[in-house]
C-alpha positions as CSV (number, residue, x, y, z in Angstrom):
1,M,7.2,164.1,40.4
2,S,4.7,164.6,38.0
3,A,1.1,165.2,38.6
4,P,-1.2,162.3,37.9
5,S,-2.9,162.5,34.4
6,Q,-6.6,163.7,34.3
7,P,-9.1,161.5,32.6
8,P,-10.0,163.0,29.3
9,A,-13.4,165.3,29.6
10,A,-16.5,165.0,27.7
11,P,-16.3,166.8,24.3
12,R,-17.9,170.5,24.3
13,G,-18.4,173.1,21.8
14,P,-19.5,172.6,18.4
15,G,-19.3,169.2,16.4
16,F,-20.7,166.1,14.7
17,I,-22.9,163.9,16.3
18,T,-23.7,160.7,14.5
19,V,-26.8,158.7,16.0
20,I,-26.9,154.8,14.9
21,L,-30.4,153.2,15.1
22,D,-32.1,150.2,13.3
23,I,-35.2,151.0,11.7
24,P,-37.7,148.4,11.0
25,F,-38.0,148.2,7.3
26,S,-35.4,147.7,4.4
27,L,-34.8,150.3,1.5
28,S,-34.4,149.7,-2.3
29,I,-31.5,152.0,-2.7
30,P,-27.7,151.0,-2.4
31,N,-25.9,151.0,1.0
32,D,-24.3,154.9,0.8
33,C,-24.0,158.1,2.3
34,Y,-26.7,160.3,1.2
35,T,-26.6,164.0,1.6
36,V,-30.1,165.2,3.0
37,F,-31.7,168.2,4.2
38,D,-31.5,169.3,8.0
39,P,-34.2,171.6,9.1
40,V,-31.4,173.1,11.8
41,K,-28.3,173.5,9.8
42,G,-29.4,172.9,6.4
43,I,-27.2,169.6,5.6
44,A,-26.7,166.3,7.1
45,I,-25.9,162.8,6.3
46,V,-28.1,159.6,6.3
47,Q,-26.4,156.3,5.7
48,P,-28.6,153.5,5.4
49,T,-27.3,149.8,5.4
50,M,-29.6,147.0,4.6
51,K,-29.4,143.9,7.1
52,E,-31.3,140.8,7.9
53,G,-32.0,139.5,11.3
54,A,-34.8,137.6,12.9
55,R,-37.8,138.4,15.4
56,S,-39.5,135.8,17.6
57,F,-42.0,135.1,19.9
58,F,-42.3,132.0,22.0
59,R,-45.5,131.2,24.3
60,D,-43.3,129.8,27.3
61,T,-40.2,132.1,27.4
62,P,-40.3,134.8,30.1
63,I,-38.1,137.9,29.9
64,I,-35.4,138.2,32.4
65,G,-36.7,140.0,35.5
66,P,-39.8,140.4,37.4
67,T,-42.8,139.6,35.4
68,S,-46.7,138.3,35.9
69,F,-45.2,135.1,33.6
70,S,-46.0,132.5,36.4
71,D,-49.0,133.9,37.7
72,L,-50.8,134.3,34.3
73,K,-49.3,130.7,33.6
74,L,-51.2,129.5,36.6
75,K,-54.4,130.9,35.8
76,A,-54.6,129.7,32.2
77,R,-53.8,125.8,33.2
78,D,-57.6,125.0,33.5
79,F,-58.3,126.3,30.0
80,E,-55.4,124.5,28.2
81,R,-55.6,121.7,25.6
82,P,-52.7,119.6,24.4
83,R,-50.6,120.7,22.0
84,V,-48.3,118.2,19.9
85,E,-44.9,119.4,19.2
86,H,-44.3,119.9,15.3
87,S,-41.6,122.1,13.8
88,Y,-41.9,123.8,10.3
89,V,-39.8,125.7,7.9
90,V,-41.7,128.0,5.4
91,T,-39.8,129.0,2.5
92,S,-40.4,131.9,0.2
93,R,-39.6,131.9,-3.7
94,L,-37.6,135.1,-4.8
95,T,-38.2,136.5,-8.1
96,D,-34.9,134.9,-9.6
97,G,-36.6,131.6,-8.8
98,S,-34.3,130.6,-5.7
99,Q,-35.9,130.0,-2.4
100,K,-35.0,131.1,1.3
101,A,-36.4,130.1,4.7
102,T,-38.4,133.1,5.9
103,L,-40.2,131.5,8.9
104,N,-39.8,128.8,11.3
105,I,-42.9,127.7,13.4
106,H,-43.1,125.6,16.4
107,S,-46.6,124.1,17.5
108,G,-45.9,122.7,21.0
109,A,-46.5,124.1,24.5
110,G,-43.5,126.2,24.7
111,G,-43.7,126.9,20.6
112,G,-43.9,130.0,18.8
113,F,-42.2,131.4,15.7
114,A,-39.1,133.1,14.4
115,E,-39.4,135.1,11.3
116,T,-36.9,136.7,8.8
117,K,-37.0,140.4,9.4
118,Y,-35.2,142.7,7.0
119,F,-34.0,145.9,8.5
120,S,-31.8,149.0,8.0
121,E,-29.2,150.4,10.1
122,A,-29.5,154.0,9.9
123,Q,-26.3,156.4,10.6
124,I,-27.6,160.2,11.1
125,T,-24.7,162.5,11.0
126,F,-25.5,166.2,12.0
127,L,-23.9,169.3,13.4
128,E,-24.7,170.5,16.8
129,D,-23.8,173.6,18.4
130,D,-22.7,172.0,21.7
131,L,-21.7,168.5,22.0
132,S,-22.5,168.5,25.8
133,V,-26.2,168.5,25.1
134,L,-25.5,164.7,24.6
135,A,-24.9,164.3,28.4
136,Q,-27.9,166.6,29.2
137,N,-30.6,165.8,26.9
138,N,-30.8,162.5,25.0
139,G,-34.5,163.2,23.8
140,Y,-33.4,166.4,22.2
141,I,-30.6,164.4,20.1
142,L,-32.9,161.7,19.3
143,Q,-35.7,164.2,18.0
144,R,-33.0,165.9,16.0
145,A,-32.0,162.6,14.5
146,T,-35.5,161.6,13.6
147,N,-36.5,164.7,12.3
148,I,-33.6,164.4,9.7
149,L,-34.2,160.8,9.1
150,N,-38.1,161.1,8.5
151,R,-37.7,163.9,5.9
152,F,-35.4,161.3,4.0
153,L,-37.9,158.6,4.3
154,D,-40.6,160.7,3.5
155,K,-39.1,161.5,0.0
156,Y,-37.6,158.1,-0.6
157,R,-41.6,156.8,0.1
158,L,-43.0,159.2,-2.1
159,F,-40.3,158.9,-4.9
160,T,-40.7,155.0,-4.8
161,E,-44.1,154.7,-3.6
162,D,-42.8,152.0,-1.0
163,Y,-45.9,151.3,1.2
164,R,-43.5,149.3,3.5
165,V,-41.7,152.2,4.8
166,G,-43.0,154.5,7.4
167,R,-41.9,157.2,9.7
168,V,-39.6,156.6,12.8
169,S,-41.2,157.8,15.9
170,S,-38.3,159.0,18.5
171,D,-40.4,157.0,21.3
172,R,-42.0,153.9,19.6
173,N,-40.4,151.9,16.8
174,F,-36.8,152.0,17.8
175,Y,-35.2,150.0,20.7
176,F,-31.7,151.4,21.0
177,A,-29.6,154.2,19.7
178,T,-26.0,155.0,20.2
179,C,-24.2,158.2,19.5
180,H,-20.6,159.1,18.6
181,T,-19.3,162.6,18.5
182,S,-16.6,164.5,16.9
183,P,-15.8,167.9,17.9
184,L,-14.7,170.8,15.3
185,T,-11.3,172.3,15.4
186,A,-10.9,176.0,15.6
187,E,-10.5,176.3,11.9
188,E,-13.4,174.3,11.1
189,Q,-15.5,176.3,13.3
190,A,-15.1,179.3,10.8
191,L,-16.6,177.4,7.9
192,S,-19.9,176.8,6.5
193,P,-22.0,173.6,7.4
194,A,-21.6,172.4,3.8
195,Q,-18.0,173.2,4.0
196,V,-17.5,171.3,7.3
197,F,-19.5,168.5,5.8
198,A,-17.1,168.2,2.8
199,T,-14.3,167.5,5.4
200,L,-15.8,164.2,6.1
201,S,-14.3,162.7,2.9
202,N,-10.7,163.0,4.2
203,G,-11.7,160.8,7.2
204,R,-12.4,161.8,10.9
205,T,-12.1,160.4,14.1
206,F,-15.6,160.1,16.2
207,M,-15.3,159.4,19.8
208,S,-17.7,156.5,21.1
209,E,-16.6,155.8,24.8
210,L,-19.6,156.2,27.2
211,G,-19.4,159.4,28.9
212,L,-16.4,160.6,26.6
213,G,-18.2,161.5,23.6
214,G,-20.3,158.4,23.4
215,A,-23.7,157.8,24.7
216,N,-26.6,155.1,24.6
217,I,-30.2,155.9,24.4
218,L,-32.9,153.5,25.5
219,P,-36.6,154.0,24.7
220,H,-39.1,154.6,27.5
221,H,-41.2,151.8,28.3
222,T,-44.4,151.2,30.3
223,L,-46.8,148.3,30.8
224,E,-49.7,150.4,30.2
225,H,-50.2,149.2,26.5
226,L,-48.7,145.8,27.0
227,G,-49.4,143.7,29.8
228,P,-52.1,141.9,31.7
229,R,-55.3,144.1,31.1
230,G,-57.5,144.8,34.2
231,Q,-60.7,142.7,33.9
232,I,-64.1,144.5,33.5
233,D,-66.6,144.1,36.1
234,N,-69.3,141.4,36.3
235,H,-72.1,143.5,35.2
236,A,-70.3,144.6,31.9
237,L,-69.2,141.1,31.3
238,R,-72.8,139.8,31.3
239,T,-73.8,142.6,29.1
240,L,-70.7,141.8,26.7
241,G,-72.0,138.0,26.8
242,Q,-75.3,139.1,25.7
243,F,-74.0,141.4,22.8
244,L,-71.4,138.8,21.7
245,Q,-74.6,136.7,20.5
246,T,-76.4,139.5,18.6
247,D,-76.1,139.8,14.7
248,Y,-74.2,143.2,14.8
249,E,-71.7,144.5,12.2
250,M,-69.5,147.6,13.4
251,S,-70.5,150.7,11.3
252,L,-67.8,152.4,9.2
253,S,-68.1,155.4,11.7
254,Y,-67.2,153.4,14.7
255,D,-64.5,151.7,13.0
256,L,-62.9,155.2,12.4
257,I,-62.9,156.0,16.0
258,M,-61.2,152.9,16.7
259,E,-58.6,153.6,14.1
260,A,-58.3,157.3,15.6
261,Y,-57.6,155.7,18.9
262,R,-55.0,153.5,17.3
263,S,-53.5,156.3,15.5
264,L,-53.3,158.1,19.0
265,Q,-52.0,155.4,21.2
266,L,-49.9,153.0,19.2
267,D,-48.7,155.1,15.8
268,R,-48.6,158.1,17.7
269,N,-49.9,159.9,14.6
270,Y,-51.7,162.8,15.9
271,K,-52.6,164.3,12.5
272,L,-54.1,161.1,11.2
273,T,-56.0,160.8,14.6
274,I,-57.6,164.2,14.1
275,V,-58.5,163.2,10.3
276,H,-59.9,159.8,11.5
277,A,-62.0,161.5,14.3
278,A,-63.5,164.2,11.9
279,T,-64.1,161.6,9.0
280,A,-66.0,159.4,11.5
281,V,-68.5,162.1,12.4
282,E,-68.9,163.1,8.6
283,V,-69.7,159.3,8.0
284,H,-72.1,159.1,10.7
285,V,-74.1,161.9,9.4
286,L,-74.2,160.6,5.9
287,H,-75.7,157.1,6.9
288,L,-78.0,158.6,9.4
289,L,-79.3,161.4,6.8
290,H,-79.8,158.2,4.4
291,G,-81.8,156.5,7.3
292,V,-83.8,159.6,7.7
293,L,-84.6,160.2,4.1
294,V,-85.8,156.5,4.0
295,A,-87.9,156.8,7.2
296,L,-89.5,160.0,5.5
297,G,-90.7,158.0,2.6
298,A,-87.6,157.5,0.1
299,T,-86.5,154.4,-1.4
300,A,-83.2,153.4,-0.2
301,A,-81.9,153.6,-3.9
302,D,-83.4,157.1,-4.3
303,A,-82.2,158.3,-1.0
304,W,-78.5,157.5,-2.2
305,T,-79.0,159.2,-5.3
306,T,-80.2,162.4,-3.7
307,L,-77.0,162.2,-1.3
308,E,-74.7,161.5,-4.3
309,S,-76.1,163.5,-7.2
310,D,-78.0,166.5,-5.5
311,P,-75.8,169.8,-5.0
312,E,-77.9,170.7,-1.8
313,Y,-76.5,167.6,0.0
314,E,-72.8,168.2,-1.3
315,G,-70.1,168.4,1.5
316,V,-70.6,168.1,5.2
317,T,-71.9,171.6,6.0
318,K,-74.7,171.0,3.7
319,R,-75.4,167.6,4.7
320,L,-75.5,168.7,8.3
321,K,-78.2,171.7,7.3
322,R,-80.1,168.8,5.6
323,L,-80.0,166.4,8.7
324,E,-81.2,168.9,10.8
325,S,-84.0,170.0,8.8
326,H,-85.0,166.2,8.1
327,T,-84.6,165.2,11.7
328,K,-86.9,168.0,12.7
329,S,-89.5,166.8,10.4
330,Y,-89.1,163.2,11.6
331,C,-89.5,164.2,15.2
332,E,-92.6,166.5,14.6
333,E,-94.1,163.4,12.6
334,N,-93.4,161.1,15.4
335,S,-94.1,163.4,18.2
336,L,-90.5,163.3,19.5
337,T,-88.4,166.1,20.9
338,Y,-86.0,167.9,18.5
339,V,-83.0,169.2,19.8
340,P,-80.7,171.0,17.4
341,F,-77.1,170.3,16.6
342,V,-76.2,173.0,14.4
343,G,-75.6,176.3,16.2
344,G,-75.0,174.6,19.6
345,A,-72.3,174.7,21.9
346,L,-71.3,171.1,20.8
347,Y,-71.6,172.1,17.1
348,E,-69.1,174.8,17.6
349,R,-66.6,172.7,19.4
350,W,-67.0,170.3,16.7
351,R,-66.6,173.0,13.8
352,T,-63.7,174.7,15.3
353,I,-61.7,171.8,17.1
354,V,-62.3,168.8,15.1
355,A,-63.4,169.9,11.7
356,G,-61.0,173.0,11.7
357,K,-58.1,171.1,12.7
358,R,-58.8,168.4,10.2
359,N,-58.7,171.1,7.6
360,R,-55.7,172.5,8.6
361,A,-54.2,169.2,8.5
362,V,-55.5,168.2,5.1
363,H,-55.5,171.5,3.2
364,A,-52.7,173.3,4.8
365,G,-50.3,170.5,5.6
366,V,-50.3,171.1,9.2
367,A,-48.5,168.2,11.1
368,G,-47.6,169.9,14.6
369,F,-50.6,168.4,16.6
370,T,-50.0,167.3,20.2
371,W,-51.3,164.2,21.9
372,N,-53.8,166.4,23.9
373,E,-55.3,168.0,20.6
374,A,-55.9,164.5,19.2
375,A,-57.3,162.9,22.3
376,E,-59.8,166.1,22.3
377,A,-60.5,165.4,18.9
378,I,-61.8,161.9,19.6
379,A,-63.8,162.9,22.5
380,I,-65.6,165.6,20.4
381,A,-66.3,163.3,17.7
382,K,-67.6,160.6,19.8
383,E,-69.9,163.0,21.7
384,S,-70.9,164.6,18.3
385,I,-71.8,161.1,17.1
386,I,-73.9,160.2,20.2
387,F,-75.7,163.6,20.3
388,I,-77.0,163.2,16.6
389,D,-77.7,159.6,16.9
390,Q,-79.6,159.7,19.8
391,R,-82.3,162.1,18.3
392,V,-83.8,159.5,16.1
393,P,-84.1,156.4,18.5
394,A,-85.6,154.2,15.7
395,L,-82.4,154.6,13.7
396,S,-79.8,155.0,16.2
397,N,-77.0,152.6,16.5
398,Y,-77.7,149.4,18.4
399,F,-74.7,149.9,20.5
400,R,-74.1,153.5,21.7
401,L,-70.5,155.0,22.3
402,S,-69.1,156.2,25.5
403,P,-68.1,159.8,25.3
404,D,-65.8,159.4,28.0
405,V,-61.8,159.2,27.0
406,R,-60.4,159.4,30.7
407,G,-59.3,155.9,30.3
408,I,-56.6,156.8,27.9
409,R,-53.4,158.8,28.8
410,E,-50.4,159.3,27.2
411,G,-47.6,156.8,27.9
412,A,-44.6,155.1,26.2
413,G,-46.1,152.0,25.5
414,G,-44.0,149.1,23.9
415,I,-41.6,148.8,21.1
416,L,-42.9,148.5,17.4
417,F,-40.1,147.1,15.6
């Protein structure tokens, strides 16, 4: 009597892993296999394939599962106006003169849109020392794949100057990835990575069954950045109501703080977050220095000429020192208390944590910053702007930033695709 056959085991030991995922842009290169650099093994393969799909949004279509759809719809009922049903097809003219439909718009109560979405299916093939990691750490596998893919995309983007292409985050702008594996034979294990990759041209079997060499990777997902927001309290709402009626335009420094938040929470670009935060302080220093020069007697035009042409006002370090001396003079003339910024504890935090890391990012090309480092840079930048701004009440911004950043936290958020 023969023993019952054992189910095949999941592969172990060294072998190939191919990660397949969709990236939200097309590339102007032929569909092909491209040999690329892998920081771990030195060589990998990226195979992009251009495809066309559609993405859509409809106001009256809930997702499957428990949602707040019905509750929000009931609350909105008193504010609704009639929506007449119309449908439109928007076409785009191509460079060869032909036309194609790129957008469907529906205007009724349950309307929305469907838009042509060009994308690329990317297959990233690399060598891994132990294929069992596939069942243990999907995050590591996806990070390996995106590290290879992003180096490929960076070089492509630089070579073509294609602004539509960006980096692929391992937790934001993919919605699904699948993995296939192919173990190395004993003979192949003795070969170099380049020699092993050369064997791919002979054809190779990859295993795709889940748990037996294949795996699926889903993104992390939270409601934090997506769904119904907590309402501000009545006192804040009244203040906002008054603020909305004022003639106010956001300053560039505040705009940069908002961009820093976006880079932190949506784009997950921590290097750019730090650059935005540091630049916000420098811009605020420049415009506050201009205001102080005018308040001390210069014309607006002469003040800008001084800031743009005088070497004593060149660079943020010199401008900060000039701002200190002019602010001190202004405070003395107007019987105001002067509190120095340069040389204080806050200045040292700004100089070492914000400006220092910005310089590392800009001049040394450092990119390996963390979410906590980027969030700290925003907090110090806001605190610095508030400090130097409030010393001259007549010139301070009508709206004062809050130094608090405890309302943000690291979370997965939604899919950006």
